[in-house]
Biotite code that builds the C-alpha atoms (Angstrom):
import biotite.structure as struc

atoms = struc.array([
    struc.Atom([116.634, 79.743, 63.945], chain_id="A", res_id=1, res_name="MET", atom_name="CA", element="C"),
    struc.Atom([117.048, 79.329, 67.734], chain_id="A", res_id=2, res_name="ASN", atom_name="CA", element="C"),
    struc.Atom([119.845, 81.911, 67.744], chain_id="A", res_id=3, res_name="ARG", atom_name="CA", element="C"),
    struc.Atom([117.662, 84.390, 65.903], chain_id="A", res_id=4, res_name="LEU", atom_name="CA", element="C"),
    struc.Atom([114.790, 83.875, 68.343], chain_id="A", res_id=5, res_name="VAL", atom_name="CA", element="C"),
    struc.Atom([117.156, 84.231, 71.306], chain_id="A", res_id=6, res_name="THR", atom_name="CA", element="C"),
    struc.Atom([118.685, 87.364, 69.807], chain_id="A", res_id=7, res_name="PHE", atom_name="CA", element="C"),
    struc.Atom([115.272, 88.934, 69.113], chain_id="A", res_id=8, res_name="LEU", atom_name="CA", element="C"),
    struc.Atom([114.079, 88.096, 72.622], chain_id="A", res_id=9, res_name="ALA", atom_name="CA", element="C"),
    struc.Atom([117.192, 89.736, 74.085], chain_id="A", res_id=10, res_name="ALA", atom_name="CA", element="C"),
    struc.Atom([116.648, 92.846, 71.947], chain_id="A", res_id=11, res_name="VAL", atom_name="CA", element="C"),
    struc.Atom([113.006, 93.090, 73.060], chain_id="A", res_id=12, res_name="LEU", atom_name="CA", element="C"),
    struc.Atom([113.944, 92.682, 76.721], chain_id="A", res_id=13, res_name="ILE", atom_name="CA", element="C"),
    struc.Atom([116.677, 95.329, 76.424], chain_id="A", res_id=14, res_name="ALA", atom_name="CA", element="C"),
    struc.Atom([114.328, 97.718, 74.617], chain_id="A", res_id=15, res_name="ALA", atom_name="CA", element="C"),
    struc.Atom([111.665, 97.206, 77.269], chain_id="A", res_id=16, res_name="SER", atom_name="CA", element="C"),
    struc.Atom([114.192, 97.917, 79.985], chain_id="A", res_id=17, res_name="LEU", atom_name="CA", element="C"),
    struc.Atom([115.378, 101.120, 78.318], chain_id="A", res_id=18, res_name="VAL", atom_name="CA", element="C"),
    struc.Atom([111.787, 102.297, 77.799], chain_id="A", res_id=19, res_name="VAL", atom_name="CA", element="C"),
    struc.Atom([110.858, 101.574, 81.399], chain_id="A", res_id=20, res_name="SER", atom_name="CA", element="C"),
    struc.Atom([113.978, 103.325, 82.695], chain_id="A", res_id=21, res_name="LEU", atom_name="CA", element="C"),
    struc.Atom([113.435, 106.412, 80.575], chain_id="A", res_id=22, res_name="THR", atom_name="CA", element="C"),
    struc.Atom([109.812, 106.601, 81.675], chain_id="A", res_id=23, res_name="GLN", atom_name="CA", element="C"),
    struc.Atom([110.565, 106.252, 85.383], chain_id="A", res_id=24, res_name="ALA", atom_name="CA", element="C"),
    struc.Atom([108.393, 108.566, 87.388], chain_id="A", res_id=25, res_name="GLY", atom_name="CA", element="C"),
    struc.Atom([108.394, 110.308, 90.665], chain_id="A", res_id=26, res_name="SER", atom_name="CA", element="C"),
    struc.Atom([108.636, 108.432, 93.938], chain_id="A", res_id=27, res_name="ILE", atom_name="CA", element="C"),
    struc.Atom([105.143, 107.737, 95.240], chain_id="A", res_id=28, res_name="ALA", atom_name="CA", element="C"),
    struc.Atom([104.401, 108.751, 98.825], chain_id="A", res_id=29, res_name="PRO", atom_name="CA", element="C"),
    struc.Atom([104.729, 105.835, 101.220], chain_id="A", res_id=30, res_name="ARG", atom_name="CA", element="C"),
    struc.Atom([104.797, 105.211, 104.962], chain_id="A", res_id=31, res_name="ALA", atom_name="CA", element="C"),
    struc.Atom([107.997, 106.361, 106.625], chain_id="A", res_id=32, res_name="GLY", atom_name="CA", element="C"),
    struc.Atom([109.104, 108.469, 103.665], chain_id="A", res_id=33, res_name="TRP", atom_name="CA", element="C"),
    struc.Atom([109.126, 112.197, 102.982], chain_id="A", res_id=34, res_name="ALA", atom_name="CA", element="C"),
    struc.Atom([108.614, 112.939, 99.285], chain_id="A", res_id=35, res_name="VAL", atom_name="CA", element="C"),
    struc.Atom([108.982, 116.429, 97.809], chain_id="A", res_id=36, res_name="HIS", atom_name="CA", element="C"),
    struc.Atom([108.120, 116.991, 94.157], chain_id="A", res_id=37, res_name="ASP", atom_name="CA", element="C"),
    struc.Atom([109.797, 120.168, 92.922], chain_id="A", res_id=38, res_name="THR", atom_name="CA", element="C"),
    struc.Atom([109.831, 122.419, 89.920], chain_id="A", res_id=39, res_name="GLY", atom_name="CA", element="C"),
    struc.Atom([113.623, 122.241, 89.914], chain_id="A", res_id=40, res_name="GLN", atom_name="CA", element="C"),
    struc.Atom([115.666, 120.335, 87.387], chain_id="A", res_id=41, res_name="GLY", atom_name="CA", element="C"),
    struc.Atom([117.731, 117.353, 88.503], chain_id="A", res_id=42, res_name="TYR", atom_name="CA", element="C"),
    struc.Atom([121.114, 119.114, 88.542], chain_id="A", res_id=43, res_name="LYS", atom_name="CA", element="C"),
    struc.Atom([119.649, 122.176, 90.255], chain_id="A", res_id=44, res_name="GLU", atom_name="CA", element="C"),
    struc.Atom([118.009, 120.120, 93.006], chain_id="A", res_id=45, res_name="LEU", atom_name="CA", element="C"),
    struc.Atom([121.183, 118.112, 93.502], chain_id="A", res_id=46, res_name="LEU", atom_name="CA", element="C"),
    struc.Atom([123.231, 121.308, 93.931], chain_id="A", res_id=47, res_name="ALA", atom_name="CA", element="C"),
    struc.Atom([120.619, 122.823, 96.261], chain_id="A", res_id=48, res_name="ASN", atom_name="CA", element="C"),
    struc.Atom([120.525, 119.655, 98.356], chain_id="A", res_id=49, res_name="LEU", atom_name="CA", element="C"),
    struc.Atom([124.309, 119.650, 98.764], chain_id="A", res_id=50, res_name="LYS", atom_name="CA", element="C"),
    struc.Atom([124.230, 123.309, 99.832], chain_id="A", res_id=51, res_name="ALA", atom_name="CA", element="C"),
    struc.Atom([121.370, 122.607, 102.276], chain_id="A", res_id=52, res_name="ALA", atom_name="CA", element="C"),
    struc.Atom([123.236, 119.688, 103.850], chain_id="A", res_id=53, res_name="ILE", atom_name="CA", element="C"),
    struc.Atom([126.197, 121.949, 104.544], chain_id="A", res_id=54, res_name="LYS", atom_name="CA", element="C"),
    struc.Atom([124.008, 124.844, 105.731], chain_id="A", res_id=55, res_name="ALA", atom_name="CA", element="C"),
    struc.Atom([122.308, 122.570, 108.276], chain_id="A", res_id=56, res_name="GLU", atom_name="CA", element="C"),
    struc.Atom([125.655, 121.460, 109.725], chain_id="A", res_id=57, res_name="GLY", atom_name="CA", element="C"),
    struc.Atom([125.596, 117.929, 108.372], chain_id="A", res_id=58, res_name="MET", atom_name="CA", element="C"),
    struc.Atom([128.069, 116.138, 106.117], chain_id="A", res_id=59, res_name="TYR", atom_name="CA", element="C"),
    struc.Atom([127.749, 114.483, 102.738], chain_id="A", res_id=60, res_name="LEU", atom_name="CA", element="C"),
    struc.Atom([129.346, 111.131, 103.546], chain_id="A", res_id=61, res_name="VAL", atom_name="CA", element="C"),
    struc.Atom([128.541, 109.112, 100.407], chain_id="A", res_id=62, res_name="THR", atom_name="CA", element="C"),
    struc.Atom([126.918, 109.543, 97.031], chain_id="A", res_id=63, res_name="GLN", atom_name="CA", element="C"),
    struc.Atom([126.175, 107.149, 94.234], chain_id="A", res_id=64, res_name="ALA", atom_name="CA", element="C"),
    struc.Atom([124.001, 106.917, 91.159], chain_id="A", res_id=65, res_name="GLY", atom_name="CA", element="C"),
    struc.Atom([123.764, 104.902, 87.954], chain_id="A", res_id=66, res_name="PRO", atom_name="CA", element="C"),
    struc.Atom([123.112, 107.754, 85.509], chain_id="A", res_id=67, res_name="THR", atom_name="CA", element="C"),
    struc.Atom([126.665, 108.618, 84.381], chain_id="A", res_id=68, res_name="ALA", atom_name="CA", element="C"),
    struc.Atom([127.854, 105.002, 84.267], chain_id="A", res_id=69, res_name="ALA", atom_name="CA", element="C"),
    struc.Atom([124.815, 103.980, 82.221], chain_id="A", res_id=70, res_name="ALA", atom_name="CA", element="C"),
    struc.Atom([125.468, 106.837, 79.777], chain_id="A", res_id=71, res_name="LEU", atom_name="CA", element="C"),
    struc.Atom([129.070, 105.660, 79.313], chain_id="A", res_id=72, res_name="ARG", atom_name="CA", element="C"),
    struc.Atom([127.552, 102.324, 78.255], chain_id="A", res_id=73, res_name="ARG", atom_name="CA", element="C"),
    struc.Atom([125.238, 104.067, 75.790], chain_id="A", res_id=74, res_name="GLY", atom_name="CA", element="C"),
    struc.Atom([122.122, 103.866, 77.967], chain_id="A", res_id=75, res_name="ILE", atom_name="CA", element="C"),
    struc.Atom([120.260, 107.058, 78.795], chain_id="A", res_id=76, res_name="THR", atom_name="CA", element="C"),
    struc.Atom([118.324, 106.988, 82.040], chain_id="A", res_id=77, res_name="ILE", atom_name="CA", element="C"),
    struc.Atom([116.817, 109.780, 84.120], chain_id="A", res_id=78, res_name="PRO", atom_name="CA", element="C"),
    struc.Atom([119.019, 111.434, 86.732], chain_id="A", res_id=79, res_name="GLY", atom_name="CA", element="C"),
    struc.Atom([119.224, 109.309, 89.845], chain_id="A", res_id=80, res_name="ASN", atom_name="CA", element="C"),
    struc.Atom([121.471, 109.895, 92.857], chain_id="A", res_id=81, res_name="ARG", atom_name="CA", element="C"),
    struc.Atom([121.555, 108.737, 96.464], chain_id="A", res_id=82, res_name="VAL", atom_name="CA", element="C"),
    struc.Atom([123.356, 110.954, 98.988], chain_id="A", res_id=83, res_name="LEU", atom_name="CA", element="C"),
    struc.Atom([124.316, 109.609, 102.411], chain_id="A", res_id=84, res_name="GLY", atom_name="CA", element="C"),
    struc.Atom([124.237, 112.247, 105.145], chain_id="A", res_id=85, res_name="VAL", atom_name="CA", element="C"),
    struc.Atom([125.387, 112.012, 108.750], chain_id="A", res_id=86, res_name="TYR", atom_name="CA", element="C"),
    struc.Atom([127.616, 113.566, 111.392], chain_id="A", res_id=87, res_name="ARG", atom_name="CA", element="C"),
    struc.Atom([130.111, 111.966, 113.763], chain_id="A", res_id=88, res_name="ASN", atom_name="CA", element="C"),
    struc.Atom([128.466, 113.098, 116.999], chain_id="A", res_id=89, res_name="ASP", atom_name="CA", element="C"),
    struc.Atom([125.280, 111.309, 115.949], chain_id="A", res_id=90, res_name="TYR", atom_name="CA", element="C"),
    struc.Atom([127.302, 108.241, 114.992], chain_id="A", res_id=91, res_name="ALA", atom_name="CA", element="C"),
    struc.Atom([128.934, 108.078, 118.421], chain_id="A", res_id=92, res_name="VAL", atom_name="CA", element="C"),
    struc.Atom([125.600, 108.490, 120.218], chain_id="A", res_id=93, res_name="ARG", atom_name="CA", element="C"),
    struc.Atom([123.790, 105.972, 117.992], chain_id="A", res_id=94, res_name="ALA", atom_name="CA", element="C"),
    struc.Atom([126.571, 103.429, 118.413], chain_id="A", res_id=95, res_name="LEU", atom_name="CA", element="C"),
    struc.Atom([126.373, 103.759, 122.195], chain_id="A", res_id=96, res_name="ALA", atom_name="CA", element="C"),
    struc.Atom([122.609, 103.201, 122.046], chain_id="A", res_id=97, res_name="ALA", atom_name="CA", element="C"),
    struc.Atom([122.552, 100.331, 119.527], chain_id="A", res_id=98, res_name="SER", atom_name="CA", element="C"),
    struc.Atom([125.477, 98.766, 117.711], chain_id="A", res_id=99, res_name="THR", atom_name="CA", element="C"),
    struc.Atom([123.072, 97.235, 115.177], chain_id="A", res_id=100, res_name="ALA", atom_name="CA", element="C"),
    struc.Atom([121.500, 100.623, 114.342], chain_id="A", res_id=101, res_name="ALA", atom_name="CA", element="C"),
    struc.Atom([124.780, 101.897, 112.907], chain_id="A", res_id=102, res_name="MET", atom_name="CA", element="C"),
    struc.Atom([124.249, 99.729, 109.817], chain_id="A", res_id=103, res_name="ILE", atom_name="CA", element="C"),
    struc.Atom([121.764, 102.429, 108.775], chain_id="A", res_id=104, res_name="GLU", atom_name="CA", element="C"),
    struc.Atom([124.268, 105.296, 108.814], chain_id="A", res_id=105, res_name="ALA", atom_name="CA", element="C"),
    struc.Atom([124.570, 107.392, 106.800], chain_id="A", res_id=106, res_name="PRO", atom_name="CA", element="C"),
    struc.Atom([120.896, 108.115, 106.258], chain_id="A", res_id=107, res_name="ILE", atom_name="CA", element="C"),
    struc.Atom([120.134, 108.757, 102.612], chain_id="A", res_id=108, res_name="ARG", atom_name="CA", element="C"),
    struc.Atom([118.437, 111.363, 100.479], chain_id="A", res_id=109, res_name="PHE", atom_name="CA", element="C"),
    struc.Atom([117.279, 110.296, 97.015], chain_id="A", res_id=110, res_name="TYR", atom_name="CA", element="C"),
    struc.Atom([117.134, 112.700, 94.050], chain_id="A", res_id=111, res_name="VAL", atom_name="CA", element="C"),
    struc.Atom([115.274, 111.429, 90.999], chain_id="A", res_id=112, res_name="THR", atom_name="CA", element="C"),
    struc.Atom([114.620, 113.079, 87.658], chain_id="A", res_id=113, res_name="GLU", atom_name="CA", element="C"),
    struc.Atom([111.047, 112.948, 86.395], chain_id="A", res_id=114, res_name="ASN", atom_name="CA", element="C"),
    struc.Atom([109.888, 112.532, 82.798], chain_id="A", res_id=115, res_name="ALA", atom_name="CA", element="C"),
    struc.Atom([108.885, 116.229, 82.634], chain_id="A", res_id=116, res_name="ASP", atom_name="CA", element="C"),
    struc.Atom([112.412, 117.409, 83.516], chain_id="A", res_id=117, res_name="GLY", atom_name="CA", element="C"),
    struc.Atom([111.612, 118.244, 87.144], chain_id="A", res_id=118, res_name="THR", atom_name="CA", element="C"),
    struc.Atom([113.165, 116.416, 90.065], chain_id="A", res_id=119, res_name="ALA", atom_name="CA", element="C"),
    struc.Atom([111.897, 114.814, 93.253], chain_id="A", res_id=120, res_name="THR", atom_name="CA", element="C"),
    struc.Atom([113.653, 114.766, 96.612], chain_id="A", res_id=121, res_name="LEU", atom_name="CA", element="C"),
    struc.Atom([112.758, 111.869, 98.870], chain_id="A", res_id=122, res_name="SER", atom_name="CA", element="C"),
    struc.Atom([114.111, 110.103, 101.909], chain_id="A", res_id=123, res_name="TYR", atom_name="CA", element="C"),
    struc.Atom([113.154, 107.640, 104.570], chain_id="A", res_id=124, res_name="ARG", atom_name="CA", element="C"),
    struc.Atom([112.736, 109.577, 107.778], chain_id="A", res_id=125, res_name="THR", atom_name="CA", element="C"),
    struc.Atom([115.364, 108.873, 110.426], chain_id="A", res_id=126, res_name="PRO", atom_name="CA", element="C"),
    struc.Atom([112.585, 107.672, 112.750], chain_id="A", res_id=127, res_name="SER", atom_name="CA", element="C"),
    struc.Atom([111.550, 105.091, 110.148], chain_id="A", res_id=128, res_name="ALA", atom_name="CA", element="C"),
    struc.Atom([115.163, 104.111, 109.507], chain_id="A", res_id=129, res_name="VAL", atom_name="CA", element="C"),
    struc.Atom([115.880, 103.520, 113.196], chain_id="A", res_id=130, res_name="PHE", atom_name="CA", element="C"),
    struc.Atom([112.483, 101.993, 114.064], chain_id="A", res_id=131, res_name="ALA", atom_name="CA", element="C"),
    struc.Atom([113.711, 98.363, 113.978], chain_id="A", res_id=132, res_name="PRO", atom_name="CA", element="C"),
    struc.Atom([116.326, 99.190, 116.630], chain_id="A", res_id=133, res_name="TYR", atom_name="CA", element="C"),
    struc.Atom([114.257, 101.221, 119.097], chain_id="A", res_id=134, res_name="LEU", atom_name="CA", element="C"),
    struc.Atom([113.666, 98.370, 121.549], chain_id="A", res_id=135, res_name="ASP", atom_name="CA", element="C"),
    struc.Atom([117.431, 97.911, 121.804], chain_id="A", res_id=136, res_name="GLU", atom_name="CA", element="C"),
    struc.Atom([118.388, 101.593, 121.580], chain_id="A", res_id=137, res_name="GLY", atom_name="CA", element="C"),
    struc.Atom([115.725, 102.896, 123.935], chain_id="A", res_id=138, res_name="GLY", atom_name="CA", element="C"),
    struc.Atom([115.141, 106.536, 124.775], chain_id="A", res_id=139, res_name="ALA", atom_name="CA", element="C"),
    struc.Atom([118.535, 107.668, 123.463], chain_id="A", res_id=140, res_name="GLU", atom_name="CA", element="C"),
    struc.Atom([117.992, 106.234, 119.991], chain_id="A", res_id=141, res_name="LEU", atom_name="CA", element="C"),
    struc.Atom([114.458, 107.705, 119.947], chain_id="A", res_id=142, res_name="ARG", atom_name="CA", element="C"),
    struc.Atom([115.963, 111.101, 120.814], chain_id="A", res_id=143, res_name="ALA", atom_name="CA", element="C"),
    struc.Atom([118.584, 110.794, 118.071], chain_id="A", res_id=144, res_name="ILE", atom_name="CA", element="C"),
    struc.Atom([115.929, 109.827, 115.523], chain_id="A", res_id=145, res_name="ALA", atom_name="CA", element="C"),
    struc.Atom([113.732, 112.786, 116.535], chain_id="A", res_id=146, res_name="ALA", atom_name="CA", element="C"),
    struc.Atom([116.648, 115.221, 116.294], chain_id="A", res_id=147, res_name="GLU", atom_name="CA", element="C"),
    struc.Atom([117.610, 113.837, 112.895], chain_id="A", res_id=148, res_name="LEU", atom_name="CA", element="C"),
    struc.Atom([113.976, 113.979, 111.723], chain_id="A", res_id=149, res_name="ASP", atom_name="CA", element="C"),
    struc.Atom([114.029, 117.734, 112.360], chain_id="A", res_id=150, res_name="ALA", atom_name="CA", element="C"),
    struc.Atom([117.419, 118.211, 110.687], chain_id="A", res_id=151, res_name="ILE", atom_name="CA", element="C"),
    struc.Atom([116.473, 116.159, 107.618], chain_id="A", res_id=152, res_name="PHE", atom_name="CA", element="C"),
    struc.Atom([113.179, 118.049, 107.313], chain_id="A", res_id=153, res_name="ALA", atom_name="CA", element="C"),
    struc.Atom([115.109, 121.331, 107.464], chain_id="A", res_id=154, res_name="SER", atom_name="CA", element="C"),
    struc.Atom([117.570, 120.152, 104.828], chain_id="A", res_id=155, res_name="ILE", atom_name="CA", element="C"),
    struc.Atom([114.703, 119.100, 102.540], chain_id="A", res_id=156, res_name="ALA", atom_name="CA", element="C"),
    struc.Atom([112.794, 122.345, 103.083], chain_id="A", res_id=157, res_name="ALA", atom_name="CA", element="C"),
    struc.Atom([115.902, 124.405, 102.320], chain_id="A", res_id=158, res_name="ARG", atom_name="CA", element="C"),
    struc.Atom([116.727, 122.348, 99.206], chain_id="A", res_id=159, res_name="ALA", atom_name="CA", element="C"),
    struc.Atom([113.244, 122.454, 97.666], chain_id="A", res_id=160, res_name="VAL", atom_name="CA", element="C"),
    struc.Atom([112.598, 126.124, 98.494], chain_id="A", res_id=161, res_name="ALA", atom_name="CA", element="C"),
    struc.Atom([115.171, 127.457, 96.057], chain_id="A", res_id=162, res_name="ARG", atom_name="CA", element="C"),
])
């Protein structure tokens, strides 16, 4: 009897997890974030974001997401991908200003698929990302963050405008 109860509890927990994952919604606006709901589908927004990163002279340094791996395990979840974006000249300048601040590079964009088939582009602004290091990094790190704020805003605007 205990095995049956344990098994049923595990099934209910797994079902609840799958339901909550498949009903995941858009990223809610929050302090230090830029959130752009779009009419684009997940794959379209992802492709547009990659093109915008290149067009704005930045580099896609990393990308990761659980969607494909979950599907290989038989679990369907909404599209979800994190893309790390940076450029070496900013890395060199940030490192000179604050060694600790470099833990934040690359700065990430987040593409999430919504229940209605559209996708949302969100990211923490570079100013918010570097805020904990500004006392140490001073005016140079503030300047880097401001420059990156403008570049990231341009990338987002280009990606969501398509």
